[in-house]
gemmi code that builds the backbone of each chain (N, CA, C; Angstrom):
import gemmi

chains = {
    "A": [
        ("UNK", (64.786, 145.536, 68.511), (63.548, 144.819, 68.820), (63.791, 143.862, 69.985)),
        ("UNK", (62.948, 143.883, 71.006), (63.126, 142.968, 72.136), (62.769, 141.551, 71.713)),
        ("UNK", (63.486, 140.600, 72.298), (63.224, 139.199, 71.970), (62.081, 138.711, 72.852)),
        ("UNK", (60.891, 138.608, 72.274), (59.713, 138.252, 73.070), (59.686, 136.767, 73.420)),
        ("UNK", (60.448, 135.974, 72.703), (60.392, 134.524, 72.894), (61.578, 134.012, 73.722)),
        ("UNK", (62.134, 134.892, 74.565), (63.394, 134.573, 75.235), (63.363, 133.261, 76.038)),
        ("UNK", (62.235, 132.996, 76.739), (62.232, 131.829, 77.615), (61.866, 130.535, 76.930)),
        ("UNK", (61.485, 130.588, 75.671), (60.899, 129.405, 75.038), (61.660, 128.941, 73.796)),
        ("UNK", (62.864, 129.446, 73.632), (63.614, 129.067, 72.431), (64.303, 127.725, 72.643)),
        ("UNK", (64.585, 127.019, 71.546), (65.341, 125.777, 71.731), (66.723, 126.104, 72.294)),
        ("UNK", (67.144, 125.340, 73.271), (68.439, 125.595, 73.891), (69.546, 124.982, 73.055)),
        ("UNK", (70.703, 125.591, 73.141), (71.876, 125.033, 72.491), (72.185, 123.679, 73.125)),
        ("UNK", (72.479, 122.666, 72.312), (72.736, 121.342, 72.899), (73.875, 121.412, 73.909)),
        ("UNK", (73.639, 120.879, 75.076), (74.648, 120.919, 76.133), (75.376, 119.588, 76.195)),
        ("UNK", (76.472, 119.567, 76.954), (77.338, 118.393, 77.062), (76.546, 117.117, 77.372)),
        ("UNK", (75.537, 117.237, 78.262), (74.848, 116.035, 78.743), (73.988, 115.352, 77.689)),
        ("UNK", (73.582, 116.083, 76.616), (72.672, 115.455, 75.662), (73.423, 114.646, 74.611)),
        ("UNK", (74.738, 114.804, 74.555), (75.510, 114.030, 73.586), (75.858, 112.669, 74.152)),
        ("UNK", (75.960, 111.681, 73.261), (76.626, 110.439, 73.640), (78.105, 110.745, 73.457)),
        ("UNK", (78.857, 110.770, 74.560), (80.251, 111.192, 74.484), (81.063, 110.238, 73.618)),
        ("UNK", (81.854, 110.764, 72.673), (82.755, 109.894, 71.914), (83.828, 109.318, 72.834)),
        ("UNK", (84.414, 108.199, 72.440), (85.359, 107.486, 73.320), (86.551, 108.377, 73.690)),
        ("UNK", (86.958, 109.275, 72.778), (88.094, 110.161, 73.083), (87.734, 111.130, 74.214)),
        ("UNK", (86.443, 111.519, 74.299), (86.008, 112.421, 75.374), (85.949, 111.671, 76.701)),
        ("UNK", (85.487, 110.409, 76.645), (85.411, 109.597, 77.861), (86.820, 109.345, 78.410)),
        ("UNK", (87.769, 108.978, 77.510), (89.133, 108.705, 77.980), (89.804, 109.979, 78.475)),
        ("UNK", (89.396, 111.128, 77.934), (89.966, 112.401, 78.374), (89.535, 112.729, 79.800)),
        ("UNK", (88.227, 112.649, 80.088), (87.750, 112.991, 81.434), (88.205, 111.937, 82.434)),
        ("UNK", (88.351, 110.682, 81.974), (88.826, 109.624, 82.875), (90.266, 109.882, 83.330)),
        ("UNK", (91.041, 110.606, 82.517), (92.405, 110.948, 82.908), (92.375, 111.800, 84.165)),
        ("UNK", (91.494, 112.797, 84.180), (91.363, 113.663, 85.343), (90.845, 112.881, 86.546)),
        ("UNK", (89.825, 112.035, 86.310), (89.226, 111.276, 87.420), (90.251, 110.317, 88.034)),
        ("UNK", (90.995, 109.563, 87.195), (91.973, 108.623, 87.732), (93.089, 109.371, 88.479)),
        ("UNK", (93.516, 110.514, 87.933), (94.571, 111.297, 88.578), (94.187, 111.707, 89.982)),
        ("UNK", (92.938, 112.119, 90.162), (92.490, 112.537, 91.489), (92.209, 111.348, 92.391)),
        ("UNK", (91.674, 110.254, 91.814), (91.339, 109.081, 92.624), (92.590, 108.409, 93.184)),
        ("UNK", (93.742, 108.620, 92.516), (94.993, 108.003, 92.972), (95.388, 108.427, 94.376)),
        ("UNK", (94.771, 109.488, 94.868), (95.058, 109.957, 96.217), (94.740, 108.868, 97.246)),
        ("UNK", (93.743, 108.015, 96.962), (93.371, 106.948, 97.897), (94.514, 105.943, 98.053)),
        ("UNK", (95.091, 105.527, 96.935), (96.175, 104.549, 96.975), (97.416, 105.090, 97.658)),
        ("UNK", (97.781, 106.334, 97.349), (99.006, 106.902, 97.931), (98.810, 107.116, 99.434)),
        ("UNK", (97.593, 107.522, 99.843), (97.318, 107.708, 101.274), (97.450, 106.389, 102.021)),
        ("UNK", (96.895, 105.317, 101.453), (96.954, 103.999, 102.092), (98.409, 103.558, 102.252)),
        ("UNK", (99.222, 103.730, 101.195), (100.615, 103.281, 101.250), (101.457, 104.135, 102.197)),
        ("UNK", (101.229, 105.456, 102.203), (102.012, 106.324, 103.094), (101.619, 106.053, 104.549)),
        ("UNK", (100.336, 105.820, 104.799), (99.887, 105.450, 106.151), (100.595, 104.160, 106.592)),
        ("UNK", (100.663, 103.192, 105.690), (101.316, 101.900, 105.959), (102.803, 102.100, 106.263)),
        ("UNK", (103.485, 102.978, 105.476), (104.913, 103.261, 105.702), (105.140, 103.922, 107.060)),
        ("UNK", (104.321, 104.925, 107.390), (104.481, 105.631, 108.665), (104.167, 104.683, 109.823)),
        ("UNK", (103.153, 103.818, 109.643), (102.798, 102.858, 110.688), (103.960, 101.913, 110.971)),
        ("UNK", (104.720, 101.566, 109.920), (105.849, 100.638, 110.088), (106.938, 101.210, 110.988)),
        ("UNK", (107.052, 102.552, 111.063), (108.064, 103.150, 111.944), (107.438, 103.734, 113.209)),
        ("UNK", (106.127, 103.455, 113.427), (105.457, 104.001, 114.613), (105.463, 103.004, 115.767)),
        ("UNK", (104.742, 101.882, 115.588), (104.678, 100.877, 116.649), (104.166, 99.580, 116.053)),
        ("UNK", (104.422, 98.440, 116.724), (103.907, 97.159, 116.208), (102.384, 97.173, 116.061)),
        ("UNK", (101.685, 97.827, 117.008), (100.223, 97.895, 116.941), (99.749, 98.666, 115.727)),
        ("UNK", (100.399, 99.831, 115.488), (100.023, 100.669, 114.345), (100.285, 99.921, 113.037)),
        ("UNK", (101.425, 99.198, 112.978), (101.736, 98.470, 111.747), (100.761, 97.319, 111.535)),
        ("UNK", (100.436, 96.605, 112.633), (99.493, 95.484, 112.514), (98.169, 95.969, 111.937)),
        ("UNK", (97.712, 97.136, 112.403), (96.451, 97.708, 111.930), (96.538, 98.074, 110.443)),
        ("UNK", (97.577, 98.848, 110.072), (97.722, 99.285, 108.676), (97.956, 98.092, 107.755)),
        ("UNK", (98.790, 97.133, 108.230), (99.108, 95.976, 107.400), (97.875, 95.112, 107.185)),
        ("UNK", (97.023, 95.022, 108.239), (95.780, 94.248, 108.090), (94.912, 94.875, 106.999)),
        ("UNK", (94.779, 96.226, 107.023), (93.955, 96.914, 106.016), (94.551, 96.699, 104.623)),
        ("UNK", (95.895, 96.876, 104.494), (96.549, 96.745, 103.185), (96.328, 95.348, 102.601)),
        ("UNK", (96.382, 94.321, 103.480), (96.293, 92.950, 102.980), (94.877, 92.383, 103.036)),
        ("UNK", (93.889, 93.188, 103.476), (92.502, 92.737, 103.488), (91.906, 92.900, 102.086)),
        ("UNK", (90.651, 92.502, 101.935), (90.010, 92.662, 100.626), (89.787, 94.141, 100.304)),
        ("UNK", (89.634, 94.981, 101.362), (89.483, 96.432, 101.120), (90.783, 96.966, 100.525)),
        ("UNK", (91.899, 96.550, 101.151), (93.210, 96.960, 100.662), (93.436, 96.489, 99.235)),
        ("UNK", (93.001, 95.244, 98.952), (93.178, 94.714, 97.594), (92.393, 95.546, 96.585)),
        ("UNK", (91.131, 95.884, 96.951), (90.298, 96.685, 96.038), (90.945, 98.050, 95.797)),
        ("UNK", (91.407, 98.707, 96.886), (92.013, 100.041, 96.753), (93.312, 99.967, 95.947)),
        ("UNK", (94.169, 98.988, 96.264), (95.478, 98.915, 95.597), (95.364, 98.414, 94.154)),
        ("UNK", (94.480, 97.437, 93.914), (94.289, 96.981, 92.531), (93.653, 98.101, 91.703)),
        ("UNK", (92.668, 98.802, 92.308), (92.039, 99.940, 91.623), (93.045, 101.047, 91.354)),
        ("UNK", (93.917, 101.299, 92.344), (94.940, 102.337, 92.184), (95.955, 101.941, 91.107)),
        ("UNK", (96.266, 100.641, 91.056), (97.202, 100.170, 90.035), (96.624, 100.412, 88.644)),
        ("UNK", (95.329, 100.099, 88.486), (94.694, 100.374, 87.196), (94.686, 101.878, 86.921)),
        ("UNK", (94.292, 102.692, 87.939), (94.231, 104.150, 87.766), (95.605, 104.699, 87.393)),
        ("UNK", (96.651, 104.128, 88.020), (98.022, 104.587, 87.761), (98.444, 104.254, 86.329)),
        ("UNK", (98.155, 103.025, 85.877), (98.501, 102.651, 84.495), (97.677, 103.464, 83.503)),
        ("UNK", (96.383, 103.626, 83.812), (95.519, 104.403, 82.909), (96.052, 105.825, 82.783)),
        ("UNK", (96.322, 106.455, 83.947), (96.780, 107.854, 83.967), (98.140, 107.981, 83.265)),
        ("UNK", (98.986, 106.949, 83.433), (100.299, 106.960, 82.785), (100.148, 106.906, 81.255)),
        ("UNK", (99.325, 105.948, 80.771), (99.139, 105.823, 79.317), (98.477, 107.080, 78.748)),
        ("UNK", (97.458, 107.584, 79.448), (96.774, 108.797, 78.976), (97.721, 109.994, 79.022)),
        ("UNK", (98.612, 110.004, 80.024), (99.597, 111.087, 80.127), (100.594, 111.043, 78.981)),
        ("UNK", (101.007, 109.815, 78.611), (101.920, 109.663, 77.472), (101.224, 110.171, 76.207)),
        ("UNK", (99.922, 109.827, 76.051), (99.182, 110.335, 74.888), (99.154, 111.860, 74.900)),
        ("UNK", (99.000, 112.436, 76.107), (98.954, 113.887, 76.224), (100.264, 114.512, 75.752)),
        ("UNK", (101.391, 113.835, 76.059), (102.695, 114.347, 75.611), (102.758, 114.343, 74.080)),
        ("UNK", (102.176, 113.296, 73.462), (102.121, 113.244, 71.991), (101.202, 114.343, 71.456)),
        ("UNK", (100.033, 114.505, 72.107), (99.107, 115.583, 71.717), (99.839, 116.934, 71.731)),
        ("UNK", (100.619, 117.167, 72.822), (101.337, 118.432, 72.966), (102.314, 118.647, 71.825)),
        ("UNK", (102.857, 117.539, 71.304), (103.809, 117.624, 70.191), (103.070, 117.700, 68.853)),
        ("UNK", (101.715, 117.718, 68.912), (100.924, 117.837, 67.688), (100.715, 116.514, 66.980)),
        ("UNK", (100.960, 115.408, 67.695), (100.834, 114.079, 67.087), (99.563, 113.405, 67.587)),
        ("UNK", (98.806, 112.778, 66.678), (97.638, 111.975, 67.065), (96.373, 112.765, 67.312)),
        ("UNK", (96.297, 113.960, 66.729), (95.136, 114.821, 67.003), (93.956, 114.590, 66.047)),
        ("UNK", (94.160, 113.786, 64.988), (93.046, 113.477, 64.082), (92.026, 112.617, 64.818)),
        ("UNK", (90.742, 112.740, 64.431), (89.673, 112.029, 65.148), (89.914, 110.526, 65.190)),
        ("UNK", (90.275, 109.960, 64.019), (90.490, 108.508, 63.952), (91.656, 108.083, 64.854)),
        ("UNK", (92.726, 108.887, 64.848), (93.894, 108.583, 65.689), (93.539, 108.669, 67.167)),
        ("UNK", (92.744, 109.693, 67.526), (92.357, 109.874, 68.930), (91.475, 108.715, 69.386)),
        ("UNK", (90.625, 108.231, 68.468), (89.755, 107.091, 68.789), (90.611, 105.842, 69.024)),
        ("UNK", (91.579, 105.627, 68.142), (92.458, 104.460, 68.294), (93.271, 104.531, 69.578)),
        ("UNK", (93.863, 105.705, 69.859), (94.685, 105.823, 71.065), (93.819, 105.636, 72.306)),
        ("UNK", (92.544, 106.038, 72.229), (91.635, 105.842, 73.366), (91.494, 104.361, 73.688)),
        ("UNK", (91.310, 103.554, 72.646), (91.158, 102.114, 72.878), (92.461, 101.483, 73.340)),
        ("UNK", (93.601, 102.023, 72.851), (94.902, 101.530, 73.326), (95.034, 101.792, 74.827)),
        ("UNK", (94.600, 102.991, 75.263), (94.680, 103.344, 76.685), (93.785, 102.423, 77.516)),
        ("UNK", (92.544, 102.208, 77.050), (91.590, 101.382, 77.812), (92.093, 99.944, 77.919)),
        ("UNK", (92.407, 99.346, 76.769), (92.824, 97.940, 76.756), (94.207, 97.792, 77.394)),
        ("UNK", (95.108, 98.706, 77.055), (96.468, 98.653, 77.598), (96.490, 98.764, 79.110)),
        ("UNK", (95.652, 99.633, 79.681), (95.660, 99.807, 81.140), (95.148, 98.546, 81.830)),
        ("UNK", (94.164, 97.883, 81.224), (93.637, 96.641, 81.812), (94.703, 95.544, 81.747)),
        ("UNK", (95.381, 95.420, 80.588), (96.423, 94.382, 80.441), (97.563, 94.627, 81.437)),
        ("UNK", (98.034, 95.883, 81.531), (99.145, 96.200, 82.435), (98.753, 95.961, 83.895)),
        ("UNK", (97.477, 96.228, 84.233), (97.007, 96.003, 85.607), (96.995, 94.514, 85.923)),
        ("UNK", (96.462, 93.702, 84.988), (96.436, 92.256, 85.196), (97.853, 91.718, 85.314)),
        ("UNK", (98.773, 92.199, 84.453), (100.179, 91.792, 84.524), (100.777, 92.141, 85.881)),
        ("UNK", (100.493, 93.370, 86.359), (101.018, 93.818, 87.652), (100.537, 92.912, 88.771)),
        ("UNK", (99.237, 92.564, 88.743), (98.666, 91.717, 89.798), (99.260, 90.311, 89.736)),
        ("UNK", (99.440, 89.794, 88.504), (100.019, 88.450, 88.338), (101.459, 88.445, 88.875)),
        ("UNK", (102.254, 89.460, 88.483), (103.637, 89.551, 88.958), (103.666, 89.664, 90.477)),
        ("UNK", (102.714, 90.468, 91.039), (102.676, 90.664, 92.488), (102.435, 89.351, 93.217)),
        ("UNK", (101.489, 88.546, 92.714), (101.165, 87.298, 93.422), (102.168, 86.183, 93.144)),
        ("UNK", (102.882, 86.267, 92.009), (103.883, 85.238, 91.693), (105.191, 85.514, 92.450)),
        ("UNK", (105.566, 86.806, 92.529), (106.855, 87.164, 93.142), (106.818, 87.008, 94.659)),
    ],
    "B": [
        ("UNK", (85.714, 149.398, 81.017), (86.401, 149.462, 79.727), (87.891, 149.501, 79.950)),
        ("UNK", (88.591, 148.558, 79.315), (90.043, 148.544, 79.437), (90.635, 149.145, 78.182)),
        ("UNK", (91.509, 150.125, 78.379), (92.161, 150.746, 77.232), (93.443, 149.991, 76.880)),
        ("UNK", (93.330, 148.685, 76.808), (94.487, 147.854, 76.511), (94.124, 146.963, 75.327)),
        ("UNK", (95.024, 146.863, 74.375), (94.748, 145.999, 73.233), (94.998, 144.540, 73.621)),
        ("UNK", (94.341, 143.582, 72.923), (94.589, 142.164, 73.216), (96.072, 141.805, 73.094)),
        ("UNK", (96.777, 142.482, 72.198), (98.213, 142.192, 72.025), (98.975, 142.466, 73.314)),
        ("UNK", (98.608, 143.579, 73.976), (99.282, 143.958, 75.218), (99.137, 142.845, 76.273)),
        ("UNK", (97.925, 142.255, 76.335), (97.672, 141.207, 77.324), (98.441, 139.932, 76.988)),
        ("UNK", (98.654, 139.696, 75.699), (99.286, 138.449, 75.275), (100.806, 138.539, 75.267)),
        ("UNK", (101.338, 139.756, 75.286), (102.787, 139.924, 75.200), (103.512, 139.390, 76.438)),
        ("UNK", (104.778, 139.104, 76.259), (105.584, 138.636, 77.387), (105.058, 137.328, 77.923)),
        ("UNK", (104.724, 137.290, 79.223), (104.246, 136.059, 79.833), (102.724, 135.963, 79.810)),
        ("UNK", (102.045, 136.851, 79.056), (100.602, 136.754, 78.899), (99.820, 137.234, 80.106)),
        ("UNK", (98.482, 137.095, 80.039), (97.619, 137.656, 81.079), (97.794, 136.939, 82.423)),
        ("UNK", (98.248, 135.688, 82.396), (98.427, 134.950, 83.653), (99.753, 135.310, 84.317)),
        ("UNK", (100.643, 135.981, 83.571), (101.964, 136.405, 84.059), (102.900, 135.250, 84.400)),
        ("UNK", (102.497, 134.024, 84.068), (103.391, 132.902, 84.332), (103.719, 132.132, 83.055)),
        ("UNK", (103.207, 132.615, 81.931), (103.518, 131.982, 80.657), (103.123, 130.514, 80.613)),
        ("UNK", (104.031, 129.680, 80.086), (103.756, 128.251, 79.969), (104.398, 127.465, 81.110)),
        ("UNK", (104.717, 128.163, 82.202), (105.407, 127.558, 83.339), (104.682, 126.310, 83.870)),
        ("UNK", (103.354, 126.449, 84.057), (102.581, 125.336, 84.595), (102.610, 124.149, 83.640)),
        ("UNK", (102.373, 124.425, 82.369), (102.342, 123.370, 81.367), (103.689, 122.660, 81.278)),
        ("UNK", (104.772, 123.442, 81.310), (106.108, 122.861, 81.215), (106.423, 122.012, 82.451)),
        ("UNK", (106.024, 122.497, 83.639), (106.258, 121.734, 84.868), (105.520, 120.394, 84.805)),
        ("UNK", (104.296, 120.389, 84.248), (103.528, 119.143, 84.121), (104.207, 118.213, 83.120)),
        ("UNK", (104.750, 118.775, 82.037), (105.435, 117.957, 81.030), (106.651, 117.269, 81.640)),
        ("UNK", (107.468, 118.051, 82.375), (108.687, 117.501, 82.976), (108.337, 116.432, 84.016)),
        ("UNK", (107.387, 116.738, 84.924), (107.053, 115.768, 85.974), (106.377, 114.540, 85.370)),
        ("UNK", (105.619, 114.718, 84.281), (104.986, 113.567, 83.622), (106.049, 112.627, 83.072)),
        ("UNK", (107.072, 113.181, 82.430), (108.158, 112.346, 81.882), (108.868, 111.604, 83.009)),
        ("UNK", (109.126, 112.292, 84.124), (109.777, 111.648, 85.264), (108.902, 110.511, 85.789)),
        ("UNK", (107.581, 110.751, 85.852), (106.675, 109.752, 86.421), (106.500, 108.538, 85.506)),
        ("UNK", (106.681, 108.726, 84.196), (106.626, 107.581, 83.280), (107.733, 106.588, 83.653)),
        ("UNK", (108.917, 107.118, 84.040), (110.025, 106.256, 84.465), (109.792, 105.709, 85.873)),
        ("UNK", (109.277, 106.570, 86.776), (109.143, 106.196, 88.185), (108.007, 105.211, 88.440)),
        ("UNK", (106.927, 105.288, 87.646), (105.743, 104.464, 87.901), (106.032, 102.958, 87.895)),
        ("UNK", (106.616, 102.393, 86.827), (106.892, 100.952, 86.881), (107.876, 100.591, 87.994)),
        ("UNK", (108.878, 101.445, 88.224), (109.867, 101.181, 89.275), (109.187, 101.145, 90.636)),
        ("UNK", (108.290, 102.114, 90.877), (107.602, 102.193, 92.172), (106.666, 101.001, 92.371)),
        ("UNK", (105.945, 100.604, 91.322), (105.026, 99.467, 91.437), (105.784, 98.199, 91.821)),
        ("UNK", (106.961, 97.982, 91.202), (107.757, 96.800, 91.524), (108.273, 96.865, 92.958)),
        ("UNK", (108.736, 98.059, 93.374), (109.261, 98.233, 94.730), (108.172, 97.938, 95.765)),
        ("UNK", (106.999, 98.533, 95.592), (105.913, 98.342, 96.561), (105.392, 96.909, 96.518)),
        ("UNK", (105.300, 96.355, 95.313), (104.829, 94.979, 95.159), (105.695, 94.002, 95.936)),
        ("UNK", (107.008, 94.250, 95.957), (107.917, 93.368, 96.690), (107.841, 93.567, 98.197)),
        ("UNK", (107.349, 94.736, 98.633), (107.350, 95.056, 100.063), (106.090, 94.573, 100.772)),
        ("UNK", (104.945, 94.589, 100.063), (103.689, 94.212, 100.707), (103.706, 92.725, 101.048)),
        ("UNK", (103.380, 92.441, 102.305), (103.403, 91.055, 102.760), (104.557, 90.765, 103.701)),
        ("UNK", (105.575, 91.658, 103.702), (106.711, 91.483, 104.615), (106.277, 91.800, 106.047)),
        ("UNK", (106.920, 91.172, 107.048), (106.662, 91.562, 108.443), (107.248, 92.956, 108.701)),
        ("UNK", (106.921, 93.549, 109.849), (107.328, 94.937, 110.124), (108.841, 95.146, 109.989)),
        ("UNK", (109.643, 94.238, 110.599), (111.111, 94.399, 110.507), (111.556, 94.292, 109.053)),
        ("UNK", (110.877, 93.429, 108.293), (111.201, 93.241, 106.888), (110.930, 94.499, 106.085)),
        ("UNK", (109.784, 95.146, 106.368), (109.428, 96.388, 105.671), (110.473, 97.463, 105.961)),
        ("UNK", (110.870, 97.580, 107.246), (111.851, 98.601, 107.640), (113.199, 98.335, 106.967)),
        ("UNK", (113.634, 97.074, 106.968), (114.915, 96.734, 106.352), (114.866, 96.957, 104.838)),
        ("UNK", (113.713, 96.598, 104.228), (113.557, 96.724, 102.777), (113.663, 98.194, 102.342)),
        ("UNK", (112.884, 99.074, 103.000), (112.912, 100.497, 102.620), (114.136, 101.216, 103.197)),
        ("UNK", (114.910, 100.502, 104.037), (116.159, 101.075, 104.527), (117.250, 100.982, 103.471)),
        ("UNK", (117.011, 100.149, 102.444), (117.986, 100.017, 101.358), (117.838, 101.203, 100.391)),
        ("UNK", (118.960, 101.578, 99.728), (118.936, 102.796, 98.897), (117.904, 102.781, 97.764)),
        ("UNK", (117.884, 101.700, 96.955), (117.025, 101.733, 95.766), (115.532, 101.864, 96.097)),
        ("UNK", (114.976, 100.988, 96.973), (113.553, 101.152, 97.295), (113.254, 102.522, 97.922)),
        ("UNK", (114.180, 103.002, 98.778), (113.952, 104.280, 99.464), (113.942, 105.443, 98.459)),
        ("UNK", (114.927, 105.458, 97.551), (115.043, 106.583, 96.609), (113.879, 106.575, 95.614)),
        ("UNK", (113.518, 105.366, 95.112), (112.397, 105.277, 94.166), (111.097, 105.731, 94.837)),
        ("UNK", (110.875, 105.269, 96.087), (109.647, 105.637, 96.801), (109.615, 107.141, 97.095)),
        ("UNK", (110.742, 107.686, 97.569), (110.793, 109.117, 97.866), (110.534, 109.940, 96.603)),
        ("UNK", (111.207, 109.576, 95.511), (111.021, 110.319, 94.261), (109.580, 110.219, 93.765)),
        ("UNK", (109.014, 108.990, 93.826), (107.649, 108.818, 93.331), (106.666, 109.670, 94.128)),
        ("UNK", (106.791, 109.647, 95.460), (105.836, 110.397, 96.299), (106.042, 111.907, 96.097)),
        ("UNK", (107.302, 112.367, 96.082), (107.548, 113.815, 95.947), (107.126, 114.312, 94.560)),
        ("UNK", (107.645, 113.683, 93.517), (107.306, 114.130, 92.156), (105.811, 113.928, 91.898)),
        ("UNK", (105.277, 112.789, 92.378), (103.855, 112.499, 92.185), (102.957, 113.525, 92.856)),
        ("UNK", (103.269, 113.891, 94.106), (102.410, 114.837, 94.816), (102.559, 116.263, 94.284)),
        ("UNK", (103.754, 116.631, 93.796), (103.911, 117.947, 93.183), (103.111, 117.994, 91.868)),
        ("UNK", (103.145, 116.883, 91.111), (102.332, 116.732, 89.901), (100.841, 116.811, 90.274)),
        ("UNK", (100.497, 116.198, 91.426), (99.117, 116.191, 91.921), (98.655, 117.623, 92.266)),
        ("UNK", (99.520, 118.397, 92.935), (99.169, 119.780, 93.287), (98.819, 120.561, 92.019)),
        ("UNK", (99.669, 120.425, 90.996), (99.451, 121.178, 89.770), (98.255, 120.650, 88.975)),
        ("UNK", (98.007, 119.331, 89.099), (96.854, 118.742, 88.423), (95.542, 119.165, 89.064)),
        ("UNK", (95.489, 119.113, 90.415), (94.256, 119.526, 91.103), (94.002, 121.012, 90.861)),
        ("UNK", (95.078, 121.788, 90.703), (94.930, 123.222, 90.478), (94.084, 123.495, 89.220)),
        ("UNK", (94.326, 122.698, 88.171), (93.567, 122.871, 86.932), (92.101, 122.509, 87.159)),
        ("UNK", (91.872, 121.384, 87.898), (90.509, 120.966, 88.202), (89.813, 122.044, 89.043)),
        ("UNK", (90.527, 122.571, 90.053), (89.957, 123.593, 90.924), (89.614, 124.853, 90.109)),
        ("UNK", (90.534, 125.273, 89.229), (90.279, 126.456, 88.393), (89.041, 126.259, 87.517)),
        ("UNK", (88.785, 124.985, 87.115), (87.639, 124.696, 86.252), (86.314, 124.728, 87.013)),
        ("UNK", (86.301, 124.140, 88.227), (85.022, 123.908, 88.902), (84.744, 124.781, 90.122)),
        ("UNK", (85.762, 125.447, 90.674), (85.552, 126.255, 91.881), (85.789, 127.730, 91.547)),
        ("UNK", (85.077, 128.610, 92.261), (85.222, 130.037, 91.982), (85.322, 130.835, 93.284)),
        ("UNK", (85.896, 132.020, 93.174), (85.997, 132.962, 94.290), (86.669, 132.331, 95.521)),
        ("UNK", (86.047, 132.497, 96.693), (86.673, 132.030, 97.942), (86.834, 130.521, 97.960)),
        ("UNK", (85.828, 129.801, 97.451), (85.904, 128.332, 97.445), (87.128, 127.878, 96.663)),
        ("UNK", (87.457, 128.594, 95.584), (88.615, 128.244, 94.763), (89.904, 128.415, 95.567)),
        ("UNK", (90.012, 129.554, 96.265), (91.215, 129.809, 97.055), (91.370, 128.768, 98.158)),
        ("UNK", (90.245, 128.472, 98.850), (90.287, 127.480, 99.940), (90.716, 126.121, 99.387)),
        ("UNK", (90.144, 125.733, 98.240), (90.467, 124.428, 97.651), (91.946, 124.345, 97.278)),
        ("UNK", (92.500, 125.420, 96.714), (93.929, 125.427, 96.350), (94.788, 125.274, 97.600)),
        ("UNK", (94.453, 126.025, 98.648), (95.234, 125.972, 99.894), (95.166, 124.571, 100.497)),
        ("UNK", (93.952, 123.985, 100.544), (93.789, 122.641, 101.104), (94.607, 121.634, 100.298)),
        ("UNK", (94.548, 121.739, 98.980), (95.268, 120.808, 98.106), (96.777, 120.874, 98.337)),
        ("UNK", (97.317, 122.096, 98.445), (98.768, 122.260, 98.636), (99.193, 121.754, 100.010)),
        ("UNK", (98.445, 122.124, 101.064), (98.803, 121.690, 102.428), (98.724, 120.174, 102.531)),
        ("UNK", (97.641, 119.599, 102.019), (97.455, 118.149, 102.074), (98.607, 117.429, 101.364)),
        ("UNK", (98.948, 117.891, 100.157), (99.972, 117.204, 99.364), (101.331, 117.241, 100.048)),
        ("UNK", (101.690, 118.406, 100.615), (102.987, 118.492, 101.300), (102.993, 117.693, 102.584)),
        ("UNK", (101.815, 117.532, 103.240), (101.736, 116.688, 104.436), (102.005, 115.235, 104.065)),
        ("UNK", (101.464, 114.791, 102.921), (101.704, 113.423, 102.449), (103.189, 113.226, 102.158)),
        ("UNK", (103.812, 114.214, 101.480), (105.248, 114.142, 101.179), (106.055, 114.053, 102.478)),
        ("UNK", (105.741, 114.932, 103.448), (106.481, 114.959, 104.713), (106.357, 113.625, 105.440)),
        ("UNK", (105.141, 113.046, 105.455), (104.924, 111.779, 106.149), (105.758, 110.667, 105.515)),
        ("UNK", (105.746, 110.590, 104.183), (106.488, 109.540, 103.490), (107.992, 109.705, 103.700)),
        ("UNK", (108.490, 110.945, 103.578), (109.927, 111.196, 103.749), (110.345, 110.878, 105.183)),
        ("UNK", (109.500, 111.253, 106.156), (109.796, 110.956, 107.565), (109.956, 109.449, 107.757)),
        ("UNK", (108.991, 108.671, 107.240), (109.039, 107.219, 107.405), (110.294, 106.642, 106.763)),
        ("UNK", (110.617, 107.121, 105.548), (111.784, 106.580, 104.832), (113.091, 106.941, 105.535)),
        ("UNK", (113.196, 108.180, 106.035), (114.413, 108.601, 106.733), (114.588, 107.774, 108.005)),
        ("UNK", (113.475, 107.583, 108.745), (113.557, 106.810, 109.983), (113.975, 105.369, 109.685)),
        ("UNK", (113.430, 104.787, 108.624), (113.811, 103.421, 108.237), (115.290, 103.357, 107.878)),
        ("UNK", (115.776, 104.394, 107.192), (117.180, 104.426, 106.785), (118.082, 104.437, 108.016)),
        ("UNK", (117.701, 105.226, 109.026), (118.528, 105.308, 110.233), (118.460, 104.031, 111.049)),
        ("UNK", (117.257, 103.437, 111.121), (117.109, 102.194, 111.882), (117.961, 101.099, 111.253)),
        ("UNK", (118.074, 101.160, 109.907), (118.722, 100.072, 109.167), (120.236, 100.208, 109.078)),
        ("UNK", (120.754, 101.406, 109.388), (122.205, 101.615, 109.260), (122.977, 100.614, 110.114)),
        ("UNK", (123.882, 99.889, 109.460), (124.738, 98.935, 110.175), (126.177, 99.393, 110.013)),
        ("UNK", (126.834, 99.653, 111.131), (128.219, 100.141, 111.055), (129.196, 98.975, 111.260)),
    ],
}
model = gemmi.Model(1)
for chain_id, residues in chains.items():
    chain = gemmi.Chain(chain_id)
    for i, (resn, *xyz) in enumerate(residues, 1):
        res = gemmi.Residue()
        res.name, res.seqid = resn, gemmi.SeqId(i, " ")
        for name, pos in zip(("N", "CA", "C"), xyz):
            atom = gemmi.Atom()
            atom.name, atom.element = name, gemmi.Element(name[0])
            atom.pos, atom.b_iso = gemmi.Position(*pos), 0.0
            res.add_atom(atom)
        chain.add_residue(res)
    model.add_chain(chain)
structure = gemmi.Structure()
structure.add_model(model)
structure.setup_entities()
C-alpha cells in the first residue's frame, strides 16, 4: 500500500529540538576548542618566525601579541587548551570504559567546565606574576 | 549487490583497512600532549614580554626549544588527525578530499615554520 500521507507525518525529533544535556555540550565543545586552537598556535608561530626575521617584523608581531587582541586570542587559547586537555583526559577514561554512566558523564562535564576556567585563571595569574 | 558477508568486511583490519590505527595514534599523541601542555604554557608564558634578543636567547636554550618543538609537532599531527574526523563528518566527495589536503598542507607548514624559527634561534645562540 502506498503511503498517502508521506509529506504530512510528524517528523522524528531532530538534534535541534532537544535541549542538549551538559555531556553533549561538553562533547561538541571538545571538537570546537580543538579546532579553534589553530588561532593561538598561528599567532605564536608567527611571533617566533618574526623574532628571527627582522626587528620590524618582530616589533609588529610582538605588538599584536601584547595588545588587547593578542590577550583575547592567547587567554582564549589558554582556556581552549585547558578545556581540550581535560576533555581529552576524560576521553581516555571513556576509551577504557570508565565514566560512561549518565550521572558520571554529567559530573565529569562540570569538572571539565569548572576545571578549565580555574586552570585558565591560574595560568593568567602565574603569567602576570612571573 | 555485494556477495560479501558482514564478517568478511569486519575481518582483519576491517572495511577501512587501517583498523584502530587512527584511534591509537590519537590516544598516544593525547597522552604526550597531557605532559607537553603545562610545560609549553610555562615556557611561552616566560617568553612573552621579552625583547627580540631575549626571545632568541630564551628559545636558543635546550629546554624551551625542545618543549616548543615537541608541542608544535605533536600538537599539529594530533590536529591533522582531529580535523580528519571533523572533515569525514561534515564534508563529502571532492570537498572532503580538498579539505583533507588543505588541513595536512597547512599543518605541516605550521610545523616547518616553528622548527625553522627554533633552529635559527639555536644557531644564533650558540656560544663557542
